[in-house]
N, C-alpha and C positions, 0 to 999 in steps of 0.2 A: 210790386218790384219794378218791372219794366214791360215793354211790349212782349218780350219773350220770357217765359218762366225760367227761373234759375234751375240748373240741374244740380242735385245734391248727391253726395256719397254718404250713406248712413253708416253708423258704427265706427269702429276703429278702422281707418283707411288702410287698404293693402299697401305694403311698401313703407309704412310709417312705423318705425321700430324705436322704442324708448332706448335711451343711452347709446344712440348712434347719430353721427353727424349726417344731416340730410340737406340737399340743395332745394330750398323752398320752391323756387320757380319751376322746378321739374315735377313737383307733386300735383300740379293742376295744368290742364291743357286747354287751349282755346277751342271754341266750337263756333262755327259760322252762325252769325246772327243771334248769339246767346250770351248769357252770363253763366259761367260754370263756377260752382263753389264746392269746397271740400273742407269739412270740419276736421281739424287736427286735434283739438282739445275741447272737451265739453264738460266743465265741472261746476261745482257750487260757486266758486269765486269768479268764474268767467269762461269765455270761449275764445278760441283761436281758430280763425277760418281763412282759408286761401280763396281768392277770387281771380278768375280770368275773364275780362270783359272784351268782347269783340267790339270793333269800331261801331260807334253809333248807339251802343247799349248804355243803360244807366239805371240807377235806383232813384225813384221819385222822392221828393222831399218828405222827410219823416223825422222823428226825434226818438231818443231812447232815454230811459231814466238813469243811464250810467255813462261814464266817459268811454270813448272808443278811440283807440290808437290805430291809425292807418299807416302802414309802411309800404311805399311803392317799390315793387321788385323789378318791374320792366315797364318801359313806356312812360306815359304821363297821364295823370288823372285831372279832371276838371271838377274840383270839389266846390260846393257852395255851402257855407256855414253861416247861419244867421243872416242870410241874404247877401253875404259878401263872397265874391269869387276868391277861391283859395287854390291856385294850381299847385300841383306837386308832381315831381318826376322821380325816376328811379334813384334810390339811395336816400330819399327824403321821407320824413315822418310828419304826420299832422295829428294833433289830438283834437278830436271833436268833442266838445263839452256836453255833459249831460243836459237834457231838457232843451237843447238848442236845435232848431230844425236844420237839417242838412240833406244834401243830395249829392249824387255821384254821377258823372257823365264821362264817357270815353269818346274823345274825338278820334283817336286811333286805339288800337288794342293796347291793353295794359294788364298787368297782374299786380295784386296787392294782398297784403296780409292784414287782416282785421283782428285786433285784440280787444275784446269787450271786457271791461273791468267792472265786475259786479260789487262795487262798494260805494258807499255814500259818504265816506269819511272826508275830512278836510284835506284839500290837496293844493299844492302850489307848484307851478312849473314855470321856471324862467331859465332861459338858456342864454 
């Protein structure tokens, strides 16, 4: 992952209740020199995970067999997808395509929601 191991909250997170509106950015907190992650949903069709990156932290280049949607909640992320820099800031989303190497870097602290879609069906996304 990165120089510092990510901290995980296992099982159904405390304070996350179904059928209730929740403020995403408040469900995960920053930790000095670390990446904190919190799984919100973990099912057969995919996962939804919150991340809080401290400045200078990152995820090294890797790929996944499924599309992943990144939604920036606070700050700005430095994403690299297929070798191409793809910056994203609060309020923006980026779809990282399946089987394409990608990396995440935090110049400053930021929070993101990662939705991993476990399907290989045909997809098209144009906005």
